[in-house]
C-alpha positions in Angstrom: -15.3 -1.7 18.9 -18.3 -3.9 19.5 -16.7 -5.5 22.6 -15.8 -2.1 24.0 -19.3 -0.8 23.5 -20.8 -4.0 25.1 -18.5 -3.7 28.2 -19.5 0.0 28.6 -23.2 -0.9 28.5 -22.6 -3.8 30.9 -20.8 -1.5 33.3 -23.5 1.2 33.0 -26.2 -1.4 33.7 -24.3 -2.7 36.7 -24.0 0.8 38.1 -27.7 1.5 37.5 -28.6 -1.8 39.3 -26.4 -0.9 42.3 -27.9 2.6 42.5 -31.4 1.3 42.3 -30.7 -1.4 44.9 -29.1 1.2 47.2 -32.1 3.6 46.7 -34.6 0.8 47.5 -32.5 -0.3 50.5 -32.4 3.3 51.9 -36.1 3.7 51.4 -36.7 0.3 53.1 -34.5 1.3 56.0 -36.3 4.6 56.3 -39.7 2.9 56.3 -38.5 0.4 59.0 -37.3 3.4 61.1 -40.6 5.1 60.7 -42.4 1.8 61.6 -40.2 1.4 64.7 -40.8 5.0 65.7 -44.5 4.4 65.3 -44.4 1.2 67.4 -42.3 3.1 70.0 -45.0 5.8 70.1 -47.7 3.1 70.4 -45.8 1.5 73.4 -45.2 5.0 74.9 -48.9 6.0 74.5 -50.0 2.7 75.9 -47.9 3.3 79.0 -49.2 6.9 79.3 -52.8 5.7 79.1 -52.2 3.0 81.6 -50.5 5.4 84.0 -53.2 8.0 83.4 -55.9 5.5 84.3 -54.0 4.5 87.4 -53.6 8.2 88.2 -57.3 8.7 87.7 -58.1 5.8 90.0 -55.7 7.2 92.6 -57.3 10.7 92.3 -60.8 9.2 92.9 -59.4 7.3 95.9 -57.8 10.5 97.2 -61.0 12.5 96.7 -62.9 9.7 98.5 -60.4 9.7 101.4 -60.6 13.5 101.6 -64.4 13.3 101.9 -64.2 10.7 104.5 -61.5 12.6 106.3 -63.7 15.7 106.2 -66.6 13.8 107.7 -64.6 11.9 110.3 -61.2 13.4 111.1 -59.6 10.3 112.6 -56.0 9.3 112.5 -56.9 6.3 110.3 -58.7 8.5 107.9 -55.7 10.9 107.8 -53.3 8.1 107.2 -55.4 6.7 104.4 -55.7 10.1 102.8 -52.0 10.7 103.0 -51.2 7.4 101.4 -53.6 8.1 98.5 -52.2 11.6 97.9 -48.6 10.3 98.0 -49.5 7.6 95.5 -51.2 10.1 93.3 -48.2 12.5 93.5 -45.8 9.6 92.6 -48.0 8.7 89.6 -48.1 12.3 88.4 -44.3 12.5 88.7 -44.0 9.3 86.6 -46.3 10.7 84.0 -44.3 13.9 83.8 -41.1 11.9 83.4 -42.4 9.6 80.6 -44.0 12.6 78.7 -41.0 14.9 79.1 -40.2 14.6 75.3 -43.8 15.3 74.3 -44.8 18.9 75.0 -48.5 18.2 74.3 -48.7 15.4 76.7 -46.5 17.4 79.2 -49.1 20.2 79.2 -51.9 17.7 79.8 -50.1 16.1 82.7 -49.4 19.6 84.2 -53.2 20.3 83.9 -53.8 17.0 85.6 -51.5 17.9 88.5 -53.3 21.3 89.0 -56.7 19.6 89.0 -55.3 17.1 91.5 -54.1 19.9 93.7 -57.5 21.5 93.6 -59.3 18.2 94.2 -57.2 17.2 97.2 -55.9 20.6 98.5 -56.7 22.3 101.7 -60.0 23.7 100.6 -63.4 23.6 102.3 -65.5 20.6 101.8 -68.2 22.8 100.5 -66.0 23.8 97.7 -66.0 20.4 96.2 -69.2 20.1 94.5 -70.7 17.4 92.4 -70.4 19.7 89.4 -66.6 20.0 89.9 -66.2 16.3 90.4 -68.1 15.7 87.2 -66.0 18.3 85.3 -62.8 16.8 86.6 -63.8 13.3 85.9 -64.9 14.3 82.4 -61.6 16.1 81.7 -59.6 13.0 82.7 -61.8 10.9 80.5 -61.2 13.2 77.6 -57.4 13.0 78.2 -57.6 9.3 78.3 -59.9 9.2 75.2 -57.5 11.4 73.2 -54.5 9.3 74.1 -56.5 6.2 73.1 -57.3 7.9 69.8 -53.7 8.7 69.4 -52.8 5.2 70.2 -55.2 3.8 67.6 -53.8 6.3 65.0 -50.3 5.3 65.7 -51.1 1.7 65.6 -52.7 2.1 62.2 -49.7 4.2 61.0 -47.4 1.5 62.3 -49.3 -1.2 60.5 -49.3 0.9 57.3 -45.6 1.6 57.6 -44.9 -2.1 58.2 -47.0 -3.1 55.2 -45.2 -0.5 53.0 -41.9 -1.6 54.3 -42.6 -5.3 53.6 -43.9 -4.4 50.1 -40.9 -2.2 49.4 -38.4 -4.7 50.7 -40.1 -7.5 48.8 -40.2 -5.4 45.6 -36.6 -4.2 46.0 -35.5 -7.7 46.6 -37.4 -9.0 43.6 -36.1 -6.1 41.4 -32.5 -6.7 42.6 -32.8 -10.4 42.1 -34.2 -9.8 38.6 -31.4 -7.3 37.8 -28.8 -9.6 39.3 -30.2 -12.5 37.2 -30.0 -10.4 34.1 -26.6 -9.1 35.0 -25.2 -12.6 35.7 -26.9 -13.8 32.5 -25.2 -11.1 30.5 -21.9 -12.0 32.2 -22.4 -15.6 31.3 -23.4 -14.7 27.8 -20.3 -12.5 27.6 -17.9 -15.1 28.8 -19.6 -17.7 26.5 -19.3 -15.4 23.5 -15.7 -14.5 24.5 -14.9 -18.2 24.8 -16.4 -18.8 21.3 -14.6 -15.8 20.0 -11.3 -17.1 21.5 -11.9 -20.5 19.9 -12.7 -18.9 16.6 -9.7 -16.7 16.9 -7.4 -19.6 17.7 -8.9 -21.5 14.7 -8.4 -18.5 12.5 -4.9 -17.9 13.8 -4.1 -21.6 13.1 -5.5 -21.3 9.6 -3.6 -18.0 9.0 -0.4 -19.5 10.3 -0.7 -22.5 8.0 -1.6 -20.3 5.0 1.1 -17.9 5.9 3.9 -20.3 6.6 3.2 -22.9 3.9 2.1 -20.6 1.1 3.8 -21.0 -2.3 4.0 -17.2 -2.4 6.3 -15.2 -0.2 4.4 -13.7 2.7 5.8 -11.1 5.0 4.6 -8.7 7.8 6.5 -5.4 7.7 6.3 -2.6 10.2 5.2 0.9 9.2 8.9 1.9 9.1 9.8 -0.9 6.7 11.3 -3.4 9.2 10.6 -7.1 8.6 8.4 -8.4 11.5 7.7 -11.9 10.2 8.3 -13.8 7.0 7.6 -17.3 5.7 10.1 -19.8 4.5 9.4 -18.9 0.8 10.8 -15.4 1.3 14.0 -16.9 2.7 14.3 -19.3 -0.2 13.6 -16.5 -2.7 16.1 -14.0 -1.3 18.8 -16.4 0.1 18.7 -14.8 3.6 17.8 -16.7 6.8 14.7 -15.6 8.7 16.8 -14.0 11.5 18.9 -12.1 9.0 15.8 -10.6 7.4 14.3 -9.7 10.8 17.3 -7.6 11.4 16.9 -5.7 8.1 14.4 -3.4 6.4 13.0 -3.9 2.9 15.0 -0.8 1.8 18.2 -2.7 2.5 17.5 -5.3 -0.2 15.6 -3.3 -2.8 17.2 -2.5 -6.1 18.2 1.2 -6.0 16.4 1.9 -9.3 13.1 0.5 -7.8 13.2 2.0 -4.3 11.8 5.5 -5.0 8.8 4.0 -6.9 8.1 1.7 -4.0 8.4 4.4 -1.4 6.1 6.7 -3.4 3.4 4.0 -3.5 3.9 3.4 0.2 3.4 7.1 1.0 0.1 7.1 -1.0 -1.0 4.0 0.9 -0.3 5.6 4.3 -2.1 8.8 3.3 -5.3 6.8 2.4 -5.1 7.7 -1.2 -5.0 4.0 -2.2 -6.0 0.9 -0.3 -3.3 -1.4 -1.7 -0.7 -1.3 -4.4 1.0 -3.8 -6.7 4.3 -3.4 -8.6 7.1 -5.3 -10.2 10.4 -4.7 -8.4 13.9 -6.2 -8.0 15.3 -7.5 -4.7 19.0 -8.0 -4.1 19.7 -11.7 -3.4 22.3 -12.5 -0.8 24.6 -13.8 -3.6 24.4 -10.4 -5.3 22.1 -11.1 -8.2 18.7 -9.5 -8.7 15.4 -11.3 -8.1 12.4 -10.0 -10.0 9.2 -10.1 -7.8 5.5 -9.1 -8.1 4.9 -7.2 -4.9 1.4 -6.7 -3.4 1.1 -4.6 -0.3 -1.9 -3.8 2.0 -2.0 -1.8 5.2 -3.4 -2.6 8.6 -4.2 0.4 10.8 -4.6 1.1 14.5 -8.0 1.8 16.0 -7.2 5.6 15.7 -6.4 5.2 12.0 -2.6 5.4 12.3 -0.6 2.9 10.2 0.3 -0.3 12.2 1.9 -2.8 9.8 1.9 -4.0 6.2 1.0 -7.4 4.8 3.3 -8.1 1.7 2.9 -10.9 -0.8 6.0 -11.5 -2.9 5.8 -13.7 -6.0 9.0 -14.6 -7.7 8.7 -13.7 -11.4 12.4 -13.9 -12.3 11.8 -16.8 -14.7 8.9 -15.1 -16.2 10.9 -11.9 -16.7 13.8 -13.9 -18.2 11.4 -15.7 -20.6 9.8 -12.4 -21.5 13.2 -10.8 -22.1 14.2 -13.8 -24.2 11.0 -13.6 -26.1 11.5 -9.9 -26.7 15.0 -10.6 -27.9 13.7 -13.4 -30.2 11.0 -11.1 -31.4 13.5 -8.4 -32.2 15.8 -10.9 -33.8 12.8 -12.3 -35.8 11.8 -8.8 -36.8 15.4 -8.0 -37.8 15.6 -11.3 -39.7 12.3 -10.6 -41.3 13.4 -7.2 -42.3 16.7 -8.6 -43.6 14.9 -11.3 -45.4 12.5 -8.8 -47.1 15.5 -6.7 -47.9 17.4 -9.6 -49.4 14.3 -10.8 -51.3 14.1 -7.3 -52.7 17.8 -7.3 -53.5 17.6 -10.7 -55.1 14.6 -9.4 -57.1 16.8 -6.4 -58.1 19.7 -8.8 -58.8 17.4 -10.9 -61.0 16.4 -7.8 -62.9 20.1 -6.8 -63.2 21.0 -10.2 -64.6 18.1 -10.1 -67.0 18.9 -6.6 -68.1 22.7 -6.8 -68.4 23.0 -10.3 -69.8 20.1 -10.1 -72.3 21.8 -7.4 -74.4 25.3 -9.0 -74.8 24.0 -12.5 -75.2 21.5 -11.4 -77.9 24.2 -9.4 -79.6 26.5 -12.5 -79.8 23.6 -14.6 -81.2 22.9 -12.0 -83.9 26.6 -11.6 -84.7 27.0 -15.4 -85.0 24.0 -15.6 -87.4 25.6 -12.8 -89.5 29.0 -14.6 -89.3 27.4 -17.7 -90.7 26.1 -15.7 -93.7 29.3 -13.7 -94.2 31.5 -14.9 -97.1 34.3 -12.5 -97.0 37.3 -12.7 -94.8 37.3 -9.0 -93.9 33.6 -9.2 -92.9 34.2 -12.3 -90.9 37.1 -10.7 -89.1 35.0 -7.6 -88.3 32.2 -9.8 -87.0 34.6 -11.9 -84.9 36.0 -8.7 -83.4 32.4 -7.8 -82.5 31.9 -11.2 -81.0 35.1 -10.9 -79.0 34.1 -7.4 -77.7 30.6 -8.6 -76.8 32.0 -11.8 -75.1 34.4 -9.7 -73.1 31.6 -7.3 -72.0 29.5 -10.3 -71.1 32.4 -11.9 -69.1 33.0 -8.6 -67.3 29.3 -8.4 -66.4 29.2 -12.0 -65.2 32.3 -11.3 -63.1 30.7 -8.4 -61.4 27.5 -10.3 -60.9 29.3 -13.3 -59.4 31.1 -10.9 -57.0 27.8 -9.4 -55.9 26.2 -12.8 -55.6 29.1 -14.0 -53.5 28.6 -11.1 -51.1 24.9 -11.8 -50.9 25.3 -15.5 -50.3 28.3 -15.3 -47.9 26.5 -15.3 -44.4 29.7 -16.3 -42.5 31.8 -13.4 -43.3 35.0 -13.4 -41.2 35.9 -10.0 -39.8 39.5 -9.0 -39.5 41.1 -6.6 -37.1 42.1 -3.9 -39.6 44.4 -1.0 -39.1 42.8 1.8 -41.2 46.2 3.3 -42.0 47.3 0.0 -43.5 44.2 -0.2 -45.7 44.7 3.4 -46.7 48.4 2.8 -47.6 47.6 -0.2 -49.7 44.8 1.7 -51.5 47.1 4.7 -52.3 49.7 2.3 -53.7 47.1 0.8 -56.1 46.0 4.4 -57.1 49.5 5.9 -57.0 49.5 6.7 -60.7 46.1 8.5 -60.7 47.1 10.4 -57.5 50.3 11.7 -59.0 48.7 12.4 -62.4 45.9 14.5 -60.8 48.3 16.1 -58.2 45.6 15.1 -55.6 46.0 15.9 -51.9 44.7 13.3 -49.5 44.2 14.4 -45.8 43.6 11.7 -43.2 42.6 11.9 -39.5 42.0 8.5 -38.0 40.7 9.2 -34.4 39.5 5.6 -34.5 42.6 3.8 -35.8 41.2 0.4 -36.2 38.0 -1.5 -37.0 36.8 -5.1 -37.2 35.8 -5.6 -40.9 36.7 -8.1 -43.6 40.0 -6.8 -44.9 39.3 -7.5 -48.6 35.9 -5.7 -48.3 37.5 -2.7 -46.5 40.2 -2.4 -49.2 37.5 -2.6 -51.9 35.4 0.1 -50.2 38.4 2.4 -49.9 39.5 1.7 -53.5 36.0 2.4 -54.9 35.4 5.6 -53.0 38.9 7.1 -53.5 39.0 6.2 -57.2 35.5 7.8 -57.6 36.9 11.0 -56.0 39.8 11.0 -58.4 37.7 10.1 -61.4 35.0 12.8 -60.9 37.4 15.6 -59.9 36.7 19.2 -60.9 38.5 20.5 -63.9 38.9 23.9 -62.3 40.5 23.1 -58.9 43.0 20.7 -57.4 41.5 17.5 -56.0 41.4 17.4 -52.2 40.2 14.2 -50.5 39.6 14.2 -46.7 39.2 10.8 -44.9 38.2 10.9 -41.2 37.4 8.0 -38.7 35.9 8.6 -35.3 34.2 6.5 -32.6 30.7 7.5 -31.5 29.1 5.5 -28.7 28.9 2.0 -30.0 29.6 3.0 -33.7 32.6 3.9 -35.8 32.0 6.4 -38.6 34.4 6.8 -41.6 33.8 9.8 -43.9 35.2 10.3 -47.4 34.8 13.9 -48.5 36.0 15.5 -51.8 35.7 18.7 -53.7 34.8 17.1 -57.1 31.9 17.8 -59.5 29.3 16.4 -57.1 26.0 14.8 -57.9 22.5 16.2 -58.2 20.8 14.4 -55.4 17.3 15.6 -56.1 17.6 14.0 -59.5 19.7 11.0 -58.9 19.5 10.4 -55.1 17.0 7.5 -55.4 19.3 5.6 -57.8 22.6 6.4 -56.0 23.5 2.8 -55.1 21.6 0.9 -57.8 23.4 -1.5 -60.1 24.7 0.0 -63.4 23.6 3.5 -62.7 25.8 6.2 -64.2 25.3 9.9 -63.4 28.0 11.5 -65.4 28.5 10.8 -69.1 32.0 10.9 -70.7 33.7 9.0 -68.0 34.9 5.4 -68.0 32.2 4.1 -65.6 29.9 1.1 -65.5 27.9 2.1 -62.4 28.9 -1.0 -60.4 31.4 0.3 -57.8 28.9 2.0 -55.5 26.5 -0.9 -55.7 29.3 -3.3 -54.6 30.4 -0.9 -51.9 26.9 -0.7 -50.4 26.5 -4.5 -50.5 29.9 -5.0 -48.8 29.1 -2.5 -46.0 25.6 -3.8 -45.4 26.8 -7.4 -45.4 28.8 -6.6 -42.3 26.0 -4.8 -40.5 26.9 -1.3 -41.5 25.2 1.5 -43.5 26.4 4.0 -46.1 24.9 7.4 -46.8 25.8 10.2 -49.2 25.6 14.0 -49.2 26.4 15.9 -52.4 25.6 19.0 -54.5 26.6 19.7 -58.1 30.1 21.3 -58.3 30.4 21.3 -54.5 31.8 17.9 -53.8 30.5 14.7 -52.3 30.7 13.1 -48.8 30.2 9.4 -48.2 29.6 8.3 -44.5 30.1 4.7 -43.5 28.7 3.7 -40.1 29.9 0.3 -38.7 29.1 -1.4 -35.4 32.0 -1.0 -33.0 33.9 -4.0 -31.7 37.3 -3.9 -30.0 39.9 -5.5 -32.3 42.5 -7.8 -30.8 45.6 -6.2 -29.3 47.8 -7.8 -31.9 46.4 -5.7 -34.7 47.4 -2.5 -32.8 51.1 -3.4 -33.2 51.0 -3.2 -37.1 53.3 -0.3 -38.4 51.6 1.9 -41.0 53.8 3.3 -43.8 53.6 7.0 -44.2 51.4 8.3 -47.0 53.1 10.5 -49.7 
């Protein structure tokens, strides 16, 4: 913009100088013409005066010859008179000729001719008086005097015109030389400034090329339409394409489809002037097919009219950073899960400690008291009764220890091996173990295994099925036939197994918070120790699953087990499942 303005001013100044020089030249030429005309008039007037003086002398001679001829009419006098009149006539003709372009002078010459005719015509000598001669001579003197005045005036005008012409020419020359000096000075300054600018531009381009080509960050120049115009070697290294391959492509060709719309939206805002630059994380498609994460920074260079010209893009490879961040997030999630699991296990161990203290304190204290009584007992019948009590307490203590050891084994076993289990096989084995109770209660078991198999420790799965089915048989309603529905289905990455019965149900508002706690019994009058559900919950959670319950009094109960899905081996799908009776 500055250069354009400067060149416009320079061109305007040059035109003004040329116009002024032309005007001064025209005025100088006009002044010289006037001076030449004045000089010409001076020369002409000088000739007219000279010839008038000669004509005046000839007229005096002719008058003198006429007087002498009148006095003595001799041939000699006649010849002298004729010569003088011819000479006067010739001079008058010359005067008329040289004054033909000047009407004023022409009239004066005509008057002179008339006076000459009167002076030398065929008139009586008496007619020529001294008064007439004096008048004629005075008139001629006035003509000559007026021409001399005109001559003096024109000489003065000529001198003034010459002086003015010299002043104008000198001034115009000085002004032109001054303007030309300024003009050439400006031209020199312009070329010097341009040379300096070119040197600076060359230096700047060299620095830019070095910074562009050898930058540790990917640098690219991209057209307004998205075509690669120039790239540095870092971009080629990052994306796996050669420079020529990228120059034949657009950035849209190698942008991850999920990131393209966001990139184009920011580019549209940049073109509209809403933003001056933008920065975003995006994925490029490497030539080998994998994705390269990059931090992209884009700025826009515009034309002089404001239209988009090209983009300058800086591309920093952040793939390693993103991988480390993802790994860190996974580790944080794992750490959080481990922390939650640890807190949960600490709480469970705390509960287990309470269970041990609660369930072992009573039987062990009872045995100690009975032993003290046994020491003091003297009768055989009393001793036998106390020994029976010791045996009963010891068996209860042993049973409690067995249950606690089983729970402890589940808690401590962190390398539980999962088996590819056919659910029908597990179901068949469970019904065989509970065959007597099923027949006795005339129970109906309905199964629908949409998900036929699951990866789960087989012993745990059989225990889960046994505990839940045996609970449905144990807590059946006395007014209706027991019906048990077992359903398995796959949902996304989960497998859900539901156990639903129409038994006596549980009051969840009252007992829901204690549902899976150790040694909690919700129905009196049944042979129950409150251990089965606690063990079932621990077995399910030990394998990464969850168990929930829905129930209402006298409306049945539904247990839902949710397990993480993993495809069992193909061998397990070949197991034949016996039909249930």
